[in-house]
C-alpha positions in Angstrom: 9.6 16.5 -11.0 13.2 17.7 -11.7 14.3 20.9 -9.9 14.4 22.8 -13.2 12.4 20.7 -15.7 13.8 20.7 -19.2 12.2 20.1 -22.5 10.4 16.8 -23.1 10.0 16.2 -19.4 6.3 15.2 -19.6 5.0 12.3 -21.5 3.0 13.3 -24.7 -0.2 11.6 -23.5 -0.2 13.2 -20.0 -3.4 15.1 -20.8 -5.2 11.8 -21.4 -4.8 10.8 -17.8 -6.0 7.3 -17.0 -7.3 7.0 -20.6 -3.7 7.0 -22.0 -3.8 3.4 -23.1 -6.3 4.2 -25.8 -3.4 5.1 -28.1 -2.7 1.4 -28.4 -6.3 0.5 -29.1 -6.1 0.6 -33.0 -3.1 -1.7 -33.0 -4.6 -4.1 -30.5 -7.9 -4.3 -32.3 -6.1 -4.7 -35.7 -3.7 -7.4 -34.4 -6.6 -9.3 -32.8 -8.6 -9.1 -36.0 -5.5 -10.3 -38.0 -5.1 -13.3 -35.6 -8.7 -14.3 -36.1 -8.7 -14.1 -40.0 -5.2 -15.5 -40.6 -4.3 -19.2 -40.7 -2.4 -20.9 -37.9 0.8 -20.7 -39.8 0.6 -16.9 -40.3 0.3 -15.9 -36.6 3.3 -13.8 -35.7 4.9 -11.2 -33.6 2.2 -8.6 -34.3 -0.5 -10.2 -32.0 2.0 -11.1 -29.2 3.0 -7.5 -28.6 0.0 -6.6 -26.4 0.0 -9.8 -24.3 3.7 -9.1 -23.8 3.0 -5.6 -22.5 0.5 -7.0 -20.1 3.0 -9.6 -18.9 5.5 -6.8 -18.3 3.0 -4.9 -16.2 2.2 -8.1 -14.2 5.9 -8.7 -13.7 6.4 -5.2 -12.4 3.4 -5.5 -10.1 4.7 -8.7 -8.6 8.0 -7.0 -7.8 6.2 -4.1 -6.2 4.2 -6.5 -3.9 7.2 -8.6 -3.0 9.4 -5.5 -2.3 6.8 -3.9 -0.1 6.2 -7.1 1.8 9.9 -7.8 2.4 10.6 -4.2 3.4 7.7 -4.3 5.9 9.2 -7.4 7.5 12.6 -5.8 7.5 14.6 -8.9 6.6 17.6 -8.0 4.3 16.3 -4.4 4.0 19.0 -2.0 2.8 17.8 1.6 3.5 15.7 2.3 6.5 14.3 5.7 5.4 10.5 5.6 4.9 8.4 6.3 1.8 6.0 9.2 1.6 2.9 10.0 -0.5 4.9 12.5 -2.6 7.2 9.7 -3.9 4.2 7.4 -4.6 2.5 10.1 -6.6 5.7 10.9 -8.5 6.2 7.2 -9.4 2.5 6.5 -10.3 3.2 6.9 -14.0 5.6 3.9 -14.1 3.6 2.2 -16.8 4.2 5.1 -19.2 7.5 3.5 -20.4 5.6 0.2 -21.2 3.1 2.2 -23.2 6.0 4.0 -24.9 7.7 0.8 -25.8 4.5 -0.8 -27.0 3.9 2.1 -29.4 7.4 1.8 -30.8 7.1 -2.0 -31.1 4.0 -1.6 -33.2 5.5 1.1 -35.4 8.7 -0.9 -35.8 6.6 -4.0 -36.8 4.9 -1.9 -39.5 8.2 -0.3 -40.8 10.4 -3.4 -40.9 8.9 -6.3 -42.9 11.6 -8.7 -41.7 10.2 -8.4 -38.2 6.9 -9.9 -39.3 8.4 -13.4 -39.8 10.6 -13.5 -36.7 11.1 -17.1 -35.5 10.6 -18.2 -32.0 14.3 -18.9 -31.4 17.6 -18.0 -33.1 20.8 -19.0 -31.3 22.9 -16.4 -33.2 20.4 -13.7 -32.3 20.5 -14.5 -28.6 24.3 -14.6 -28.5 24.5 -11.3 -30.5 22.0 -9.7 -28.1 24.1 -10.7 -25.0 27.4 -9.5 -26.5 26.0 -6.2 -27.7 24.4 -5.5 -24.4 27.6 -6.3 -22.4 29.7 -4.2 -24.8 28.2 -1.1 -26.5 25.0 -0.8 -24.4 26.6 -1.0 -21.0 29.6 1.2 -22.0 27.4 4.0 -23.6 24.9 3.8 -20.7 27.8 4.3 -18.2 29.0 7.5 -19.8 25.5 8.8 -20.5 24.6 8.2 -16.8 27.7 10.1 -15.7 26.7 13.0 -18.0 23.2 13.0 -16.4 24.9 13.8 -13.1 26.4 16.9 -14.5 24.6 19.8 -12.8 23.0 21.0 -16.0 21.4 17.7 -17.0 20.9 16.6 -13.4 18.8 19.6 -12.4 16.7 19.4 -15.6 16.2 15.7 -15.9 17.9 13.1 -13.7 17.1 14.8 -10.3 13.5 13.6 -10.9 14.7 10.0 -10.6 17.0 10.7 -7.6 14.2 12.3 -5.6 13.7 8.7 -4.5 16.4 8.1 -1.9 14.8 4.9 -0.8 13.8 3.1 -3.9 10.9 0.8 -5.0 11.1 -1.5 -8.0 9.1 1.1 -10.1 11.6 3.8 -9.1 13.7 2.2 -11.8 11.5 3.6 -14.7 10.6 6.9 -13.1 12.4 9.2 -15.5 11.4 12.2 -17.7 10.3 11.4 -21.2 13.5 12.7 -22.7 15.6 10.2 -20.7 13.4 7.3 -21.8 14.0 8.2 -25.4 17.8 7.9 -25.0 17.4 4.7 -23.0 15.3 3.1 -25.7 17.9 4.2 -28.3 20.5 2.4 -26.3 18.5 -0.8 -25.8 17.5 -0.7 -29.5 21.2 -1.4 -30.5 20.9 -5.2 -29.9 17.3 -5.3 -31.2 18.0 -3.5 -34.4 21.3 -5.3 -35.0 19.6 -8.7 -34.8 16.8 -7.4 -37.0 19.1 -6.1 -39.8 21.3 -9.3 -39.7 18.3 -11.6 -39.9 18.9 -13.2 -36.5 16.0 -11.5 -34.6 13.8 -14.0 -32.8 10.9 -13.7 -30.3 13.2 -15.1 -27.7 15.9 -12.5 -28.2 13.5 -9.6 -28.4 11.1 -10.5 -25.5 13.9 -12.1 -23.5 16.0 -9.0 -23.7 13.2 -6.7 -22.6 12.3 -9.0 -19.7 16.0 -9.1 -18.6 16.0 -5.3 -18.5 12.8 -5.2 -16.5 14.0 -7.9 -14.1 17.4 -6.3 -13.4 15.8 -2.8 -13.1 13.3 -4.1 -10.5 15.9 -6.1 -8.6 18.3 -3.1 -8.4 15.6 -0.9 -6.9 13.8 -3.3 -4.6 15.6 -2.1 -1.4 16.3 -5.6 0.0 19.3 -7.7 -0.7 18.5 -11.0 -2.4 21.7 -11.9 -4.3 23.1 -15.0 -2.6 26.7 -14.8 -1.5 27.4 -18.4 -2.7 26.7 -17.2 -6.3 29.7 -14.8 -6.1 31.8 -17.4 -4.2 31.3 -20.0 -6.9 32.1 -17.6 -9.7 34.0 -14.5 -8.4 34.1 -12.7 -11.8 30.4 -12.4 -11.5 30.7 -9.3 -9.4 31.9 -7.5 -12.6 29.0 -8.8 -14.6 25.9 -8.5 -12.3 25.0 -5.8 -9.9 23.1 -6.3 -6.6 20.4 -4.2 -4.9 23.0 -3.0 -2.4 25.2 -1.8 -5.3 22.5 0.4 -6.9 21.1 1.5 -3.5 24.5 3.2 -2.9 24.1 5.1 -6.1 20.8 6.6 -4.8 22.3 7.5 -1.4 25.8 8.6 -2.5 25.0 10.0 -6.0 28.6 10.1 -7.3 29.4 6.3 -7.4 28.1 3.1 -9.0 27.0 4.5 -12.4 26.9 1.3 -14.3 23.6 -0.1 -15.7 23.7 -3.8 -14.7 27.4 -4.7 -15.1 29.7 -3.0 -12.5 32.8 -3.7 -14.6 32.9 -0.1 -15.9 32.8 1.3 -12.4 35.8 -0.8 -11.6 37.6 0.3 -14.8 36.9 4.0 -14.3 37.3 4.1 -10.5 33.7 5.0 -9.6 32.9 1.9 -7.5 31.7 2.7 -4.0 34.2 1.4 -1.5 31.5 0.6 1.1 29.7 -1.8 -1.2 31.0 -5.0 0.4 30.2 -3.9 3.9 26.6 -2.8 2.9 26.1 -6.1 1.0 27.2 -8.2 3.9 25.2 -6.2 6.5 22.0 -6.4 4.4 22.3 -10.1 3.8 22.7 -10.8 7.5 19.9 -8.4 8.6 17.1 -10.3 10.5 13.4 -9.5 10.5 12.3 -6.5 12.5 10.8 -7.1 16.0 8.0 -4.7 16.4 6.9 -3.2 19.8 3.3 -2.7 18.7 1.2 -4.6 16.2 -2.2 -3.7 14.8 -4.3 -6.6 13.6 -6.7 -5.8 10.8 -8.4 -7.7 8.0 -9.6 -7.4 4.4 -12.9 -5.6 4.0 -14.5 -5.8 0.5 -13.4 -8.1 -2.3 -11.8 -5.1 -3.9 -9.8 -4.2 -0.8 -7.1 -6.6 -1.9 -6.1 -4.0 -4.5 -6.1 -1.2 -2.0 -3.6 -2.9 0.4 -0.2 -1.5 0.6 1.0 -4.7 -1.1 -1.5 -4.2 -3.9 -1.6 -1.4 -6.4 0.6 1.4 -5.1 -1.5 4.2 -6.6 -4.8 2.8 -5.2 -3.3 2.2 -1.8 -2.2 5.8 -1.6 -5.8 7.0 -1.9 -9.0 6.4 0.2 -10.8 3.2 -0.8 -13.2 3.8 -3.6 -14.7 1.4 -6.1 -13.4 1.6 -9.7 -15.3 0.6 -12.8 -12.4 -1.4 -14.2 -12.5 -3.7 -11.2 -15.3 -5.5 -12.9 -12.9 -6.5 -15.7 -10.6 -7.9 -13.1 -13.1 -10.4 -11.6 -10.9 -13.4 -12.4 -8.0 -11.9 -10.4 -10.4 -10.9 -7.6 -11.9 -14.4 -7.5 -8.4 -16.0 -7.5 -7.4 -13.7 -4.6 -10.5 -14.9 -2.7 -9.5 -18.5 -3.1 -5.9 -17.8 -2.1 -6.9 -16.0 1.1 -9.5 -18.7 1.9 -6.7 -21.4 1.7 -4.0 -19.3 3.3 -4.6 -19.5 7.1 -2.0 -17.1 8.5 -1.8 -13.4 9.1 0.8 -11.5 7.1 2.6 -8.1 7.5 1.5 -5.3 5.2 3.0 -2.2 6.8 5.8 -1.1 9.2 6.4 2.3 10.7 8.6 4.1 13.2 7.3 6.6 15.6 9.3 8.1 18.5 10.7 5.1 20.4 8.6 2.3 19.0 8.5 0.1 15.9 5.0 -0.6 14.7 3.6 -3.1 12.3 0.2 -3.8 10.8 -0.8 -7.4 10.2 -3.7 -8.7 8.2 -6.0 -11.6 8.8 -6.7 -13.0 5.3 -10.5 -12.9 5.7 -13.1 -10.5 4.3 -15.8 -8.6 6.3 -18.6 -10.7 4.9 -16.9 -13.8 6.4 -16.9 -12.3 9.8 -20.6 -11.8 9.6 -21.3 -15.5 9.0 -21.5 -17.9 11.9 -19.7 -20.9 10.6 -16.2 -19.3 9.9 -15.9 -17.7 13.3 -14.0 -20.5 14.9 -11.4 -20.5 12.1 -11.1 -16.7 12.3 -10.7 -16.8 16.1 -8.0 -19.4 15.6 -6.1 -17.1 13.2 -6.4 -14.2 15.6 -5.2 -16.4 18.5 -2.2 -17.6 16.5 -1.3 -14.0 15.6 -1.4 -13.1 19.3 0.8 -16.0 20.3 3.2 -15.2 17.5 3.4 -11.6 18.7 4.0 -12.8 22.2 6.8 -15.0 21.1 8.4 -12.1 19.2 8.4 -9.8 22.2 5.6 -7.5 21.0 4.4 -5.3 23.9 1.0 -4.3 22.6 -1.4 -5.8 20.1 -4.5 -3.8 19.0 -7.5 -5.4 17.5 -8.9 -3.6 14.4 -12.2 -3.7 12.6 -14.2 -6.9 13.2 -11.3 -8.7 14.9 -12.7 -7.3 18.2 -16.3 -8.2 17.5 -18.5 -8.7 20.5 -20.1 -11.8 19.1 -16.7 -13.1 17.8 -14.6 -12.8 20.9 -16.2 -10.3 23.3 -13.9 -7.5 22.3 -10.9 -9.7 22.8 -11.8 -11.0 26.2 -11.8 -14.6 24.9 -8.0 -14.6 24.4 -7.3 -13.1 27.8 -9.3 -15.9 29.4 -7.6 -18.6 27.4 -4.1 -17.1 28.1 -4.2 -15.3 31.4 -0.4 -15.1 31.6 0.0 -13.1 28.4 2.8 -10.6 28.7 1.6 -8.5 25.8 -1.3 -6.1 26.3 -4.4 -6.6 24.3 -6.1 -3.4 23.3 -9.5 -2.8 21.6 -9.0 0.9 21.5 -12.5 1.7 22.8 -11.4 4.5 25.2 -9.8 6.6 22.5 -12.7 5.9 20.2 -15.1 7.4 22.8 -12.7 10.3 23.3 -12.6 11.1 19.6 -16.4 10.9 19.2 -16.9 13.2 22.2 -14.4 15.7 20.8 -16.3 15.6 17.4 -19.6 16.8 18.9 -20.0 20.5 18.1 -19.5 22.9 21.0 -22.8 24.1 22.5 -24.6 20.9 21.8 -27.2 20.2 24.4 -28.9 17.0 23.0 -27.8 14.2 20.7 -29.6 11.2 19.2 -27.9 7.9 19.7 -28.7 5.4 17.0 -27.2 2.0 16.1 -26.3 -1.2 17.9 -25.5 -0.8 21.6 -21.9 -1.7 21.8 -19.3 -1.2 24.5 -18.4 2.2 22.8 -22.1 3.2 22.6 -22.6 2.6 26.4 -19.5 4.6 27.3 -20.5 7.5 25.1 -24.0 7.6 26.6 -22.6 7.4 30.1 -20.1 10.2 29.6 -22.5 12.6 27.8 -25.2 12.1 30.5 -22.6 12.8 33.2 -21.7 16.0 31.4 -25.4 17.1 31.4 -25.8 16.6 27.7 -29.1 14.9 26.9 -28.9 11.6 25.0 -32.0 10.6 23.1 -32.9 7.2 21.7 -35.8 6.2 19.6 -36.3 2.6 20.8 -37.6 1.6 24.2 -35.4 -1.5 24.4 -32.3 0.6 23.9 -33.6 3.2 26.4 -34.1 0.5 29.1 -30.7 -1.1 28.5 -28.9 2.3 28.6 -30.8 3.3 31.7 -29.5 0.3 33.6 -25.9 1.3 32.8 -26.3 4.9 34.0 -25.8 6.2 37.5 -28.9 7.4 39.3 -27.7 11.1 39.0 -27.4 11.0 35.2 -30.5 9.0 34.2 -32.5 12.2 33.9 -30.4 13.1 30.9 -31.5 9.9 29.0 -34.6 10.5 26.8 -36.9 8.3 24.9 -37.6 10.4 21.9 -40.3 10.1 19.3 -38.9 12.7 16.9 -35.7 13.0 14.8 -35.3 16.7 15.3 -31.9 16.5 17.0 -29.1 18.2 14.9 -26.4 15.8 16.1 -26.7 12.1 15.6 -24.2 9.6 16.9 -24.6 6.6 14.7 -23.3 3.0 14.8 -23.9 -0.2 12.9 -27.7 -0.7 12.8 -28.6 2.8 11.9 -30.9 2.3 9.0 -31.1 4.2 5.8 -34.8 5.1 6.5 -33.8 6.6 9.8 -31.3 8.9 8.0 -34.0 10.0 5.7 -36.1 11.1 8.7 -33.3 13.4 9.9 -33.8 17.1 9.6 -31.9 19.2 7.1 -28.3 20.1 8.2 -28.0 17.2 10.7 -24.4 16.2 11.7 -23.9 12.4 11.5 -21.0 11.3 13.7 -20.2 7.6 13.5 -18.9 5.6 16.5 -18.7 2.4 14.4 -15.8 0.8 12.7 -17.4 1.2 9.3 -18.9 4.4 7.9 -22.6 4.6 7.3 -24.0 4.8 3.8 -24.5 8.5 3.0 -28.2 8.9 2.2 -28.5 12.7 2.5 -26.8 15.4 0.5 -28.2 18.1 2.7 -26.6 16.7 5.9 -23.0 16.5 7.1 -21.1 13.2 7.7 -18.1 13.0 9.9 -15.4 10.4 9.5 -15.3 7.3 11.5 -13.3 7.8 14.7 -9.8 8.8 13.6 -7.1 11.4 14.0 -4.4 13.0 11.9 -0.9 11.5 12.5 2.1 13.6 13.4 4.6 14.5 10.6 7.3 12.6 12.5 5.3 9.3 11.9 7.5 7.8 9.2 6.8 5.6 6.2 3.1 6.5 5.8 2.3 6.2 2.1 -0.9 4.3 2.1 -4.4 5.1 3.2 -6.3 3.1 5.9 -9.4 1.9 4.1 -11.7 4.9 3.4 -9.7 7.4 5.5 -7.8 10.3 4.0 -4.0 10.5 3.7 -2.1 10.6 7.0 -5.3 9.9 8.9 -5.4 6.9 11.2 -8.3 5.2 12.9 -8.6 5.6 16.7 -8.3 1.8 17.2 -4.8 1.8 15.6 -3.7 4.9 17.5 -4.8 3.5 20.8 -2.4 0.6 20.5 0.4 3.0 19.6 -0.3 5.1 22.6 -0.4 2.1 25.0 3.1 1.3 23.6 4.4 4.8 23.9 3.1 5.3 27.4 4.0 1.8 28.5 0.6 1.2 30.1 0.8 -2.3 31.4 -3.0 -3.0 31.2 -5.4 -4.9 28.9 -8.2 -2.9 27.3 -10.6 -5.6 26.1 -13.9 -7.2 27.1 -15.7 -4.9 29.5 -12.5 -3.1 30.6 -12.0 0.5 29.3 -9.0 2.7 29.8 -9.4 6.2 31.2 -10.9 8.3 28.4 -9.4 11.6 29.5 -6.0 10.2 30.0 -5.7 8.5 26.6 -7.1 11.7 24.9 -4.5 13.8 26.5 -1.8 11.3 25.6 -2.8 11.4 22.0 -2.6 15.2 21.9 0.7 15.1 23.7 2.2 12.8 21.1 1.1 15.1 18.2 -2.1 13.4 17.0 -4.6 16.0 16.0 -8.4 15.7 15.8 -10.2 15.8 12.5 -12.3 18.9 11.9 -16.0 18.7 11.3 -17.1 19.4 7.7 -18.1 23.0 7.2 
């Protein structure tokens, strides 16, 4: 939002929220009906408008994904400043301008009969569009843009766009409604001119809009991709085509580089930033980042592909929830499943800086259900192994295993890789010590007895041991679990282990394997505290469910603008944090297999570095 929002700041359909696209429904239905009842020769521009709008949205989404991927890797990145949730929220209405254009196209089609018979191609129309854009459109935009930087208009309108210092492709269309009205009037000059001269064609109309989208997205992508050879072969091109570095300087310096896509007017009127060549050269030569710490995670549900940071920005910025419209996207979901099945390499999805370390999150392109099957395990282990060796080669100091990448049945909490490569320089961390510490801190003060339910994992044994040593009684409902736990306890603490026949305990520590029926047997007001990677299904409305082991990140942790699976904003799982702490503290030890780091030491380290525990629901 601008600092002093002026009139026509908000879009007219803002009250409709996510239902805003219904305003196009009458035209879409009518155009589809017309296509069905008309003969082949009568099919025209009317029906193509809606598919074109969808194509524009897809084009923008592709740019978003590519930009976020390239910025996470760091290669050719221009501005290092991180994104925050506030910017993602502000830019979440990027599709409003497509909706606005669509409504105007439909209205224009109805008002101007000559548009109804536009041919596929007209050379005169294409040439006229190019000339009118290079002349009047670029010239008028330059001066309008300079006017927008006058304090009166800037504070009421354009400051909304400039709130994004580091830009994403969709930053290009994040403007108040009033600005978009003027922009469309400018871009309408070539469209209406070709219409009134009878030279309008689908190629000139759709091609011109796609050119605008492409250049807008490119200019705001925050990585340099314009090859130097292009300008070497044809030097005058620097006056006719801008680069991402060129427009990035406008967002960081504010008073230079006002031109739309053709910098010639900045050269003519002396507003070209003198540091452009240096920034362009530096960005082109910039190599990929070398992280100090890597967290290795994987996809969860089929829908999780949309919640990745590389997926839909607005979904990634919120905790993972299922949406009804995902059912309509099953072809895309199925295609993503096939692609991830074929693609056998991990990929980078996120990069952050915290204190003295660089941190990246890599994803194994496999879903949770694939980890639960027996036959893909060898291939999954192979991908994890390749990721570890790649990290070793790149000088990574710590690699933490997230979600099912540290499964006991899969690789014995990572021990498999240590045995295969005993001379690994990087430290492999499963994060179990911090998980135990977080669970212990989540238990309400004054608790004298807990019920331990779920599969007996490395974390479960450690929790039971620690609680028994603290004279807190640990109850279990199954004799097999009781006998296994008893063998792991010291002789002094075995008296605190109880084989219980009731479910009266008010605090339950639950892991994978805790059934829904068991939850139904809990007494009213029970606290369920998970120690598992995945949250239990909430079966009781009269009970309280804590988050899976996680902590709130410090404010100095930069570039956090996506949620980790089901966790809230700026909340990070204990498994991820553990790897970061190992890197910060430079602990030169593995924490995998049966090995567990000192619980108290890692807990104190987390607090010392600013991580805060989550509060229990009231």
